[in-house]
C-alpha positions, -999 to 999 in steps of 0.1 A, spaced: 79 -742 -698 48 -763 -704 28 -782 -678 48 -815 -682 81 -797 -678 69 -777 -648 58 -809 -631 93 -822 -634 109 -790 -617 133 -795 -589 122 -769 -564 88 -766 -546 86 -729 -556 102 -713 -586 96 -685 -611 98 -686 -649 94 -657 -674 78 -661 -708 70 -640 -738 43 -647 -764 36 -628 -796 0 -638 -790 -15 -666 -768 -41 -692 -772 -31 -718 -745 -54 -748 -747 -72 -761 -716 -48 -777 -691 -45 -782 -654 -13 -779 -632 -7 -800 -600 10 -768 -588 -6 -735 -578 3 -707 -603 8 -670 -596 9 -655 -631 21 -619 -632 16 -598 -663 44 -572 -671 33 -565 -707 0 -571 -725 -33 -584 -712 -39 -620 -703 -74 -635 -701 -79 -667 -682 -111 -688 -685 -124 -717 -664 -156 -735 -665 -167 -713 -637 -154 -678 -645 -134 -652 -663 -102 -633 -651 -86 -605 -671 -51 -596 -660 -36 -562 -672 0 -551 -666 12 -549 -629 -15 -575 -619 -14 -613 -614 -39 -641 -613 -38 -669 -588 -47 -702 -605 -54 -731 -580 -38 -765 -585 -57 -790 -605 -83 -765 -619 -86 -768 -658 -81 -733 -674 -74 -717 -707 -52 -686 -712 -54 -662 -742 -40 -629 -752 -48 -609 -784 -14 -591 -785 21 -599 -772 22 -607 -736 51 -611 -711 45 -631 -679 64 -641 -648 48 -672 -633 55 -685 -598 48 -722 -596 44 -736 -561 35 -769 -545 1 -763 -527 16 -766 -492 46 -743 -500 26 -710 -503 -6 -695 -488 -29 -702 -517 -62 -682 -518 -95 -702 -516 -104 -694 -552 -88 -679 -584 -83 -642 -580 -66 -612 -596 -44 -591 -574 -24 -559 -579 13 -564 -579 33 -538 -561 67 -525 -574 86 -545 -548 70 -579 -558 74 -570 -594 111 -566 -590 114 -597 -568 97 -619 -595 120 -604 -622 151 -613 -602 137 -649 -592 130 -656 -629 167 -654 -636 173 -685 -615 148 -707 -632 135 -740 -615 168 -755 -602 187 -733 -577 207 -742 -545 182 -748 -517 202 -729 -492 215 -701 -514 205 -665 -520 180 -676 -547 161 -696 -521 159 -667 -497 146 -645 -525 118 -670 -531 111 -669 -493 106 -631 -495 83 -634 -524 62 -660 -506 60 -638 -475 49 -608 -497 21 -626 -518 -7 -626 -491 -2 -588 -487 -12 -580 -523 -46 -563 -527 -74 -580 -547 -84 -563 -578 -120 -562 -592 -111 -580 -624 -130 -613 -621 -163 -626 -631 -181 -657 -618 -205 -677 -640 -236 -692 -626 -240 -730 -624 -277 -732 -630 -281 -742 -667 -309 -717 -674 -290 -688 -660 -258 -700 -676 -275 -697 -709 -282 -661 -702 -246 -655 -691 -232 -673 -722 -254 -653 -745 -242 -620 -730 -206 -632 -731 -209 -639 -769 -224 -605 -775 -218 -581 -746 -233 -552 -765 -267 -566 -768 -292 -545 -749 -320 -570 -740 -335 -566 -706 -337 -595 -681 -372 -603 -690 -364 -609 -726 -333 -629 -719 -349 -650 -692 -378 -659 -715 -353 -671 -741 -337 -693 -714 -370 -707 -703 -370 -692 -668 -390 -663 -653 -372 -629 -648 -379 -631 -610 -362 -665 -608 -332 -654 -630 -327 -624 -609 -326 -644 -577 -303 -670 -591 -278 -644 -604 -274 -631 -569 -273 -665 -553 -248 -680 -577 -226 -650 -587 -229 -626 -558 -240 -600 -582 -274 -588 -595 -279 -592 -632 -271 -556 -639 -239 -557 -619 -229 -589 -636 -234 -576 -671 -216 -544 -662 -186 -564 -649 -186 -585 -681 -186 -555 -703 -157 -540 -681 -136 -571 -685 -142 -573 -723 -134 -537 -726 -102 -540 -707 -91 -568 -730 -98 -549 -761 -82 -517 -748 -51 -537 -740 -51 -548 -776 -50 -511 -788 -86 -505 -797 -98 -469 -792 -119 -459 -763 -149 -449 -785 -147 -482 -805 -146 -503 -772 -174 -484 -756 -197 -491 -786 -185 -527 -788 -195 -535 -753 -229 -518 -754 -225 -481 -744 -240 -455 -768 -227 -428 -745 -189 -428 -744 -189 -406 -714 -209 -431 -694 -185 -459 -703 -155 -437 -692 -174 -430 -660 -181 -466 -652 -145 -476 -660 -130 -450 -638 -154 -458 -609 -144 -495 -611 -107 -492 -618 -97 -458 -605 -85 -444 -638 -100 -434 -672 -95 -459 -700 -70 -434 -717 -47 -434 -686 -51 -470 -674 -23 -485 -697 2 -456 -693 
């Protein structure tokens, strides 16, 4: 269902399932909140202010009215809960959460009913249970916020285009026309992360996207800037709780 069709749906909350061989969804904005759960593949969502990567058994909250773009390098299967803003407890910002087995099965069942079901039937009660469960899902560290300051944004965009580049902050800041001290301060102020933490998180998300597309651990480690594969594996496990080889099993 595209954005226009979703806007015409009969119920304030409903779940739809979709499968794409690959995905490059253009920029669009929904008037409903969206809870996009990934059951197969890896989904990447971009806004003008951040990046969210969603592997299997996770979901991303997309706020109503916020323009975003969604992509996937390989086949992806999603179950999306669409909701009027006052019908569900929507978080304050886009966020990735872990989806527990119960919510996973509930979304699967709700997707069978589509967007038009009896308002007083079992389908509606199933939706109510899902809505009650959503606030209990744990936030996952799979997002990255971009700075707003144009000078610092230039650094962030340069790293996003080439995450393997090894330039230190002094070099990158000079190219953006700002001092390293100012750049360091603004990264923390506008993203909540130090420059080093921000680059590490970017590399982690890019790595997750490429691993989900089937690339080898060694290839991905090199592609995102790690000369030592063991160091990459250690950072990945420390952030996500599993080694890259085990994460998608």
